[in-house]
VEXZA-874651 format. One record per residue: residue in one letter; x, y, z of N, C-alpha, C, O in turn. Coordinates in nm, 4 decimals, padded with zeros to 6 digits. Example, Ala and Ser with C-alpha at 12.3 -4.5 7.8 and 13.67 -1.06 7.14 Angstrom:
2
+----+----------+----------+----------+----------+----------+----------+----------+----------+----------+----------+----------+----------+
| aa |      npx |      npy |      npz |     capx |     capy |     capz |      cpx |      cpy |      cpz |      opx |      opy |      opz |
+----+----------+----------+----------+----------+----------+----------+----------+----------+----------+----------+----------+----------+
|  a |  01.3190 | -00.5690 |  00.7800 |  01.2300 | -00.4500 |  00.7800 |  01.3200 | -00.3300 |  00.7800 |  01.4236 | -00.3319 |  00.8465 |
|  s |  01.2850 | -00.2250 |  00.7080 |  01.3670 | -00.1060 |  00.7140 |  01.2900 |  00.0030 |  00.7870 |  01.3409 |  00.1138 |  00.8039 |
+----+----------+----------+----------+----------+----------+----------+----------+----------+----------+----------+----------+----------+
# end
This chain:
102
+----+----------+----------+----------+----------+----------+----------+----------+----------+----------+----------+----------+----------+
| aa |      npx |      npy |      npz |     capx |     capy |     capz |      cpx |      cpy |      cpz |      opx |      opy |      opz |
+----+----------+----------+----------+----------+----------+----------+----------+----------+----------+----------+----------+----------+
|  m | -01.9192 | -02.9531 |  18.6568 | -01.9533 | -02.9119 |  18.8479 | -02.0087 | -02.7865 |  18.8409 | -02.0137 | -02.7537 |  18.9595 |
|  g | -02.0455 | -02.7122 |  18.7878 | -02.1017 | -02.6004 |  18.7863 | -02.2415 | -02.5862 |  18.8176 | -02.2935 | -02.5216 |  18.9085 |
|  n | -02.3134 | -02.6832 |  18.6940 | -02.4340 | -02.6383 |  18.6921 | -02.4868 | -02.7419 |  18.7826 | -02.5945 | -02.7719 |  18.7310 |
|  q | -02.4654 | -02.8415 |  18.9302 | -02.4556 | -02.8904 |  18.9369 | -02.5907 | -02.8102 |  19.1245 | -02.5613 | -02.7065 |  19.1841 |
|  p | -02.7090 | -02.8951 |  19.1603 | -02.7667 | -02.8775 |  19.2477 | -02.7142 | -02.8530 |  19.3619 | -02.6392 | -02.9414 |  19.4033 |
|  p | -02.7312 | -02.7438 |  19.4406 | -02.6538 | -02.7846 |  19.5838 | -02.7572 | -02.8724 |  19.6479 | -02.8774 | -02.8917 |  19.6661 |
|  r | -02.6428 | -02.9106 |  19.6690 | -02.6622 | -03.0340 |  19.8194 | -02.7773 | -03.0979 |  19.8843 | -02.8178 | -03.2139 |  19.8918 |
|  g | -02.8136 | -02.9930 |  19.9253 | -02.9705 | -02.9903 |  19.9793 | -03.0804 | -02.9944 |  19.8721 | -03.1954 | -03.0222 |  19.9063 |
|  t | -03.0497 | -02.9674 |  19.7404 | -03.1950 | -03.0032 |  19.6919 | -03.1588 | -03.1100 |  19.6473 | -03.2296 | -03.2106 |  19.6510 |
|  y | -03.0273 | -03.1051 |  19.5915 | -03.0249 | -03.2925 |  19.5786 | -03.1133 | -03.3813 |  19.6810 | -03.1833 | -03.4734 |  19.6390 |
|  r | -03.1076 | -03.3566 |  19.7817 | -03.0946 | -03.4722 |  19.9048 | -03.2762 | -03.4300 |  19.8727 | -03.3299 | -03.5399 |  19.8588 |
|  w | -03.3523 | -03.3517 |  19.8615 | -03.5174 | -03.3619 |  19.8623 | -03.5558 | -03.3549 |  19.7377 | -03.6642 | -03.3049 |  19.7077 |
|  g | -03.4501 | -03.4171 |  19.6256 | -03.5004 | -03.4595 |  19.4663 | -03.5283 | -03.6043 |  19.4904 | -03.6272 | -03.6694 |  19.4566 |
|  l | -03.3652 | -03.6614 |  19.5899 | -03.4060 | -03.7705 |  19.5982 | -03.5582 | -03.8271 |  19.7153 | -03.6185 | -03.9309 |  19.6879 |
|  l | -03.5838 | -03.7720 |  19.7935 | -03.6604 | -03.7857 |  19.8524 | -03.8529 | -03.7524 |  19.8243 | -03.9587 | -03.7691 |  19.8849 |
|  f | -03.8175 | -03.7131 |  19.7307 | -03.9523 | -03.6599 |  19.5735 | -03.9619 | -03.7828 |  19.5119 | -04.0638 | -03.8418 |  19.4759 |
|  r | -03.8447 | -03.8164 |  19.5027 | -03.8196 | -03.9789 |  19.3996 | -03.8763 | -04.0904 |  19.4631 | -03.9710 | -04.1535 |  19.4160 |
|  w | -03.8189 | -04.1166 |  19.5721 | -03.8326 | -04.2080 |  19.6342 | -03.9607 | -04.2149 |  19.6421 | -04.0236 | -04.3188 |  19.6217 |
|  s | -04.0372 | -04.0491 |  19.6877 | -04.1706 | -04.0661 |  19.7416 | -04.2805 | -04.1022 |  19.5846 | -04.3889 | -04.1605 |  19.5865 |
|  w | -04.2470 | -04.0759 |  19.5275 | -04.3698 | -04.0960 |  19.3780 | -04.3046 | -04.2553 |  19.3330 | -04.3602 | -04.3312 |  19.2536 |
|  i | -04.1732 | -04.2835 |  19.4054 | -04.1385 | -04.4911 |  19.3558 | -04.2444 | -04.4745 |  19.4147 | -04.3454 | -04.4710 |  19.3443 |
|  a | -04.2601 | -04.4575 |  19.5736 | -04.3523 | -04.5382 |  19.6336 | -04.4701 | -04.5290 |  19.6807 | -04.5102 | -04.5956 |  19.7761 |
|  v | -04.5794 | -04.3924 |  19.5785 | -04.6756 | -04.3411 |  19.5694 | -04.7422 | -04.4400 |  19.4295 | -04.8649 | -04.4479 |  19.4238 |
|  f | -04.6502 | -04.5199 |  19.3098 | -04.6837 | -04.5722 |  19.2008 | -04.6615 | -04.7399 |  19.2076 | -04.6764 | -04.8172 |  19.1129 |
|  a | -04.6168 | -04.7791 |  19.3627 | -04.5218 | -04.9170 |  19.3723 | -04.6442 | -05.0250 |  19.3812 | -04.6432 | -05.1359 |  19.3277 |
|  p | -04.7835 | -04.9518 |  19.4852 | -04.8844 | -05.0440 |  19.5412 | -04.9587 | -05.0641 |  19.3674 | -04.9765 | -05.1824 |  19.3381 |
|  f | -04.9951 | -04.9739 |  19.2715 | -05.0707 | -04.9576 |  19.1432 | -04.9776 | -05.0781 |  19.0406 | -05.0332 | -05.1675 |  18.9768 |
|  l | -04.8345 | -05.0556 |  19.0439 | -04.7741 | -05.1251 |  18.9555 | -04.7594 | -05.3129 |  19.0023 | -04.7345 | -05.4078 |  18.9280 |
|  i | -04.7760 | -05.3117 |  19.0951 | -04.7944 | -05.4374 |  19.2084 | -04.8964 | -05.4816 |  19.1986 | -04.8983 | -05.6047 |  19.2030 |
|  g | -04.9915 | -05.4313 |  19.1861 | -05.2211 | -05.4414 |  19.1075 | -05.1800 | -05.4577 |  19.0022 | -05.2051 | -05.5756 |  18.9773 |
|  f | -05.0957 | -05.3837 |  18.8609 | -05.1408 | -05.4087 |  18.8029 | -05.1164 | -05.5615 |  18.7060 | -05.1962 | -05.6282 |  18.6402 |
|  l | -04.9536 | -05.5794 |  18.7363 | -04.8586 | -05.7574 |  18.7371 | -04.9510 | -05.8466 |  18.7592 | -04.9968 | -05.9142 |  18.6671 |
|  i | -05.0089 | -05.8641 |  18.9416 | -05.0586 | -05.9952 |  18.9911 | -05.1523 | -05.9583 |  18.8499 | -05.1173 | -06.0189 |  18.7486 |
|  a | -05.2617 | -05.8689 |  18.8376 | -05.3593 | -05.8855 |  18.7765 | -05.4033 | -05.9361 |  18.6326 | -05.4924 | -06.0049 |  18.5827 |
|  g | -05.2447 | -05.8337 |  18.5773 | -05.2119 | -05.9069 |  18.4462 | -05.1888 | -06.0690 |  18.4571 | -05.2574 | -06.1523 |  18.3979 |
|  a | -05.0685 | -06.0998 |  18.5525 | -05.0987 | -06.2494 |  18.5418 | -05.1494 | -06.3667 |  18.5870 | -05.1105 | -06.4831 |  18.5777 |
|  v | -05.2643 | -06.3031 |  18.6490 | -05.3615 | -06.4054 |  18.7421 | -05.4619 | -06.3872 |  18.6350 | -05.4631 | -06.4719 |  18.5457 |
|  a | -05.5719 | -06.2598 |  18.6291 | -05.6917 | -06.2284 |  18.5310 | -05.7170 | -06.2147 |  18.4247 | -05.7920 | -06.2917 |  18.3646 |
|  h | -05.6569 | -06.1048 |  18.3683 | -05.6179 | -06.0318 |  18.2334 | -05.5802 | -05.9958 |  18.1935 | -05.5913 | -05.8748 |  18.2129 |
|  r | -05.4913 | -06.0344 |  18.0924 | -05.3538 | -05.9287 |  18.0009 | -05.3553 | -05.7978 |  18.0043 | -05.2465 | -05.7426 |  18.0203 |
|  v | -05.4876 | -05.7066 |  17.9891 | -05.4924 | -05.5627 |  18.0215 | -05.4587 | -05.4698 |  18.0566 | -05.4341 | -05.3549 |  18.0198 |
|  f | -05.4591 | -05.5803 |  18.2021 | -05.3993 | -05.5021 |  18.3091 | -05.2361 | -05.5089 |  18.2617 | -05.1985 | -05.3976 |  18.2250 |
|  l | -05.1633 | -05.5805 |  18.2562 | -05.0064 | -05.5919 |  18.1700 | -05.0263 | -05.4859 |  18.0853 | -04.9468 | -05.3995 |  18.1222 |
|  v | -05.0979 | -05.4404 |  17.9791 | -05.0794 | -05.3730 |  17.9206 | -05.0969 | -05.1117 |  18.0057 | -05.0476 | -05.0016 |  17.9813 |
|  a | -05.2040 | -05.1810 |  18.1022 | -05.2244 | -05.0556 |  18.2076 | -05.0531 | -05.0812 |  18.2210 | -04.9742 | -05.0289 |  18.1424 |
|  f | -04.9929 | -05.2083 |  18.3820 | -04.8605 | -05.2036 |  18.3871 | -04.8500 | -05.0789 |  18.3270 | -04.8851 | -04.9723 |  18.3776 |
|  a | -04.7701 | -05.1060 |  18.1491 | -04.6862 | -05.0263 |  18.1238 | -04.7128 | -04.9187 |  18.0846 | -04.6252 | -04.8385 |  18.0524 |
|  l | -04.8902 | -04.8831 |  18.0761 | -04.8519 | -04.7421 |  18.0855 | -04.8427 | -04.6459 |  18.2014 | -04.8287 | -04.5242 |  18.1890 |
|  w | -04.8542 | -04.7276 |  18.3424 | -04.8364 | -04.6700 |  18.4628 | -04.6763 | -04.6711 |  18.4542 | -04.6128 | -04.5739 |  18.4951 |
|  t | -04.6229 | -04.7657 |  18.4086 | -04.4848 | -04.7324 |  18.4218 | -04.4208 | -04.5998 |  18.3715 | -04.3367 | -04.5399 |  18.4385 |
|  g | -04.4770 | -04.5447 |  18.2160 | -04.4368 | -04.5118 |  18.1369 | -04.4324 | -04.3607 |  18.2329 | -04.3448 | -04.2751 |  18.2455 |
|  a | -04.5613 | -04.3743 |  18.2875 | -04.6539 | -04.1813 |  18.3816 | -04.5060 | -04.2328 |  18.5235 | -04.4200 | -04.1548 |  18.5644 |
|  l | -04.5167 | -04.3282 |  18.5512 | -04.3679 | -04.2902 |  18.6421 | -04.2879 | -04.2341 |  18.5729 | -04.2787 | -04.1113 |  18.5729 |
|  a | -04.1945 | -04.3311 |  18.4813 | -04.0754 | -04.2482 |  18.4446 | -04.0932 | -04.1071 |  18.3532 | -04.0053 | -04.0634 |  18.2788 |
|  c | -04.2393 | -04.0387 |  18.3768 | -04.2449 | -03.8776 |  18.2942 | -04.2668 | -03.8192 |  18.4379 | -04.2411 | -03.6992 |  18.4463 |
|  v | -04.3145 | -03.8884 |  18.5666 | -04.3780 | -03.7697 |  18.6663 | -04.1768 | -03.7934 |  18.7345 | -04.1184 | -03.6918 |  18.7723 |
|  l | -04.1071 | -03.9227 |  18.7380 | -03.9727 | -03.9067 |  18.7623 | -03.9130 | -03.7396 |  18.6838 | -03.8520 | -03.6426 |  18.7290 |
|  r | -03.9709 | -03.7761 |  18.5458 | -03.8563 | -03.6841 |  18.4807 | -03.9174 | -03.5338 |  18.5280 | -03.8302 | -03.4643 |  18.5801 |
|  a | -04.0172 | -03.4861 |  18.5219 | -04.0382 | -03.3617 |  18.5788 | -03.9589 | -03.3432 |  18.7251 | -03.8934 | -03.2403 |  18.7416 |
|  e | -03.9641 | -03.4227 |  18.8087 | -03.9112 | -03.4286 |  18.9243 | -03.7918 | -03.3692 |  18.8713 | -03.7673 | -03.2491 |  18.8820 |
|  a | -03.7359 | -03.4319 |  18.8284 | -03.5886 | -03.3836 |  18.8131 | -03.5539 | -03.2518 |  18.6742 | -03.4425 | -03.2478 |  18.6221 |
|  l | -03.6346 | -03.1823 |  18.6437 | -03.6171 | -03.0561 |  18.5694 | -03.6870 | -02.9601 |  18.6725 | -03.6563 | -02.8411 |  18.6656 |
|  n | -03.7838 | -03.0026 |  18.7735 | -03.8184 | -02.9576 |  18.8992 | -03.6717 | -02.9355 |  19.0000 | -03.6633 | -02.8530 |  19.0910 |
|  a | -03.5918 | -03.0056 |  18.9689 | -03.5057 | -02.9579 |  19.0933 | -03.3766 | -02.8819 |  19.0260 | -03.2708 | -02.8475 |  19.0787 |
|  r | -03.4234 | -02.8676 |  18.8893 | -03.2803 | -02.8402 |  18.8808 | -03.3598 | -02.6383 |  18.8341 | -03.2909 | -02.5400 |  18.8067 |
|  a | -03.5116 | -02.6443 |  18.8422 | -03.5685 | -02.5310 |  18.8448 | -03.5401 | -02.4430 |  18.9896 | -03.5228 | -02.3213 |  18.9830 |
|  r | -03.5377 | -02.4965 |  19.0864 | -03.5737 | -02.5097 |  19.2546 | -03.4067 | -02.4433 |  19.2457 | -03.3889 | -02.3337 |  19.2988 |
|  a | -03.2742 | -02.5213 |  19.1697 | -03.1797 | -02.4651 |  19.1323 | -03.1384 | -02.3151 |  19.1798 | -03.0749 | -02.2582 |  19.2686 |
|  t | -03.2066 | -02.2910 |  19.0768 | -03.1542 | -02.1483 |  19.0066 | -03.2323 | -02.0992 |  19.0627 | -03.3222 | -02.1580 |  19.1227 |
|  a | -03.2084 | -01.9197 |  19.0531 | -03.2690 | -01.8004 |  19.0826 | -03.3616 | -01.7613 |  18.9932 | -03.3659 | -01.6386 |  18.9838 |
|  d | -03.4155 | -01.8022 |  18.9438 | -03.5056 | -01.7837 |  18.7872 | -03.5519 | -01.8388 |  18.7123 | -03.5183 | -01.7827 |  18.6080 |
|  p | -03.6083 | -01.9131 |  18.6913 | -03.6280 | -02.0448 |  18.6135 | -03.6843 | -02.0347 |  18.5194 | -03.8073 | -02.0368 |  18.5248 |
|  g | -03.5884 | -02.0130 |  18.3412 | -03.6844 | -02.0191 |  18.2485 | -03.8317 | -02.1011 |  18.2327 | -03.8900 | -02.1933 |  18.2897 |
|  a | -03.8558 | -02.0051 |  18.1140 | -04.0213 | -02.0051 |  18.0796 | -03.9409 | -02.2312 |  17.9890 | -03.9498 | -02.3288 |  18.0635 |
|  g | -03.8882 | -02.2460 |  17.8593 | -03.8824 | -02.3242 |  17.8710 | -03.8468 | -02.4457 |  17.9407 | -03.8428 | -02.5467 |  17.8704 |
|  l | -03.8174 | -02.4592 |  18.0767 | -03.7852 | -02.4988 |  18.2011 | -03.9114 | -02.5479 |  18.2364 | -03.9247 | -02.6681 |  18.2592 |
|  l | -03.9959 | -02.4787 |  18.2432 | -04.1224 | -02.4731 |  18.3399 | -04.2357 | -02.5664 |  18.2272 | -04.3152 | -02.6589 |  18.2439 |
|  g | -04.1966 | -02.4938 |  18.1237 | -04.3160 | -02.6066 |  18.0239 | -04.2548 | -02.7604 |  18.0145 | -04.3199 | -02.8619 |  18.0395 |
|  a | -04.1264 | -02.7568 |  17.9763 | -04.1040 | -02.8490 |  18.0289 | -04.1437 | -02.9602 |  18.0745 | -04.1715 | -03.0600 |  18.0080 |
|  r | -04.1496 | -02.9428 |  18.2358 | -04.1759 | -02.9562 |  18.3405 | -04.3225 | -02.9471 |  18.3223 | -04.3528 | -03.0660 |  18.3329 |
|  a | -04.4188 | -02.8915 |  18.3045 | -04.5527 | -02.8907 |  18.2809 | -04.5748 | -03.0343 |  18.1489 | -04.6915 | -03.0731 |  18.1439 |
|  g | -04.5103 | -03.0827 |  18.0844 | -04.5222 | -03.1089 |  17.9542 | -04.5140 | -03.2484 |  17.9505 | -04.5785 | -03.3381 |  17.8962 |
|  w | -04.4143 | -03.2410 |  18.0252 | -04.3627 | -03.4569 |  18.1200 | -04.5101 | -03.4593 |  18.2409 | -04.5806 | -03.5480 |  18.2890 |
|  l | -04.5060 | -03.3730 |  18.2472 | -04.6470 | -03.3759 |  18.3686 | -04.7809 | -03.3959 |  18.2978 | -04.8217 | -03.5114 |  18.3105 |
|  f | -04.8643 | -03.3120 |  18.2233 | -04.9356 | -03.3608 |  18.1178 | -04.9191 | -03.4981 |  18.0686 | -05.0255 | -03.5572 |  18.0867 |
|  v | -04.8164 | -03.5871 |  18.0048 | -04.8252 | -03.6737 |  17.9313 | -04.8354 | -03.8008 |  18.0365 | -04.9062 | -03.9002 |  18.0206 |
|  a | -04.7650 | -03.7790 |  18.1255 | -04.8364 | -03.8842 |  18.2600 | -04.9791 | -03.8707 |  18.2770 | -05.0626 | -03.9609 |  18.2846 |
|  l | -04.9917 | -03.7755 |  18.2809 | -05.1516 | -03.7510 |  18.3107 | -05.2155 | -03.8647 |  18.1829 | -05.2710 | -03.9712 |  18.2100 |
|  v | -05.1866 | -03.7999 |  18.0103 | -05.3059 | -03.8790 |  17.9657 | -05.2582 | -04.0200 |  17.9714 | -05.3263 | -04.1079 |  17.9184 |
|  l | -05.1214 | -04.0546 |  18.0452 | -05.1099 | -04.1749 |  17.9963 | -05.2126 | -04.2686 |  18.1093 | -05.2791 | -04.3714 |  18.0964 |
|  l | -05.1863 | -04.1759 |  18.2212 | -05.2692 | -04.2669 |  18.3527 | -05.4130 | -04.2750 |  18.2896 | -05.4807 | -04.3771 |  18.3016 |
|  f | -05.4638 | -04.1476 |  18.2121 | -05.6148 | -04.1698 |  18.1696 | -05.6508 | -04.2307 |  18.0689 | -05.7663 | -04.2675 |  18.0479 |
|  g | -05.5179 | -04.2545 |  17.9666 | -05.5593 | -04.3639 |  17.8813 | -05.5522 | -04.5285 |  17.8939 | -05.5993 | -04.6212 |  17.8279 |
|  s | -05.4806 | -04.5194 |  17.9963 | -05.5118 | -04.6953 |  18.0815 | -05.5928 | -04.6788 |  18.0918 | -05.6388 | -04.7516 |  18.0039 |
|  a | -05.7072 | -04.6143 |  18.1532 | -05.8504 | -04.5891 |  18.2631 | -05.8563 | -04.6870 |  18.0866 | -05.8124 | -04.7968 |  18.0522 |
|  a | -05.9230 | -04.5921 |  18.0233 | -05.9822 | -04.6304 |  17.9101 | -05.9832 | -04.7726 |  17.8586 | -06.0757 | -04.8538 |  17.8602 |
|  i | -05.8234 | -04.7886 |  17.7989 | -05.8598 | -04.8823 |  17.7831 | -05.8521 | -05.0351 |  17.9048 | -05.8621 | -05.1524 |  17.8688 |
|  v | -05.8387 | -05.0022 |  18.0017 | -05.8658 | -05.1188 |  18.1064 | -06.1130 | -05.1459 |  18.0955 | -06.1976 | -05.2349 |  18.1041 |
|  r | -06.1009 | -04.9768 |  18.0701 | -06.2721 | -04.9780 |  18.0948 | -06.3559 | -05.0624 |  17.9326 | -06.4626 | -05.1236 |  17.9275 |
|  a | -06.2596 | -05.0333 |  17.8233 | -06.3170 | -05.0865 |  17.6815 | -06.3097 | -05.1881 |  17.6953 | -06.4011 | -05.2624 |  17.6595 |
|  v | -06.1829 | -05.2397 |  17.7606 | -06.1988 | -05.4290 |  17.7434 | -06.2209 | -05.4598 |  17.8655 | -06.1810 | -05.5345 |  17.9548 |
|  l | -06.2400 | -05.4397 |  17.8598 | -06.3245 | -05.5070 |  18.0562 | -06.5172 | -05.4744 |  18.0188 | -06.6018 | -05.4993 |  18.1046 |
+----+----------+----------+----------+----------+----------+----------+----------+----------+----------+----------+----------+----------+
# end
């Protein structure tokens, strides 16, 4: 229990988590509908965007840990940046795949 972030930080983390889900949801729903109706490549884009959302949520969890400490270490900040980089690679990769197929 000693490693738990303060209660206020936890609430902000929940708010940011729901905000990210709200940002990604219209794209995910659109890719799912387009994949079912139009072309199967959008299902691949849906899977990649879902992975990107998971990476962003993981980075947000690491961000909450970084905010809870007075001096976050370089490893924690590097891990957060790494997860965000993987999310960007997945997003641009999905765009490249859709562009190549269509």
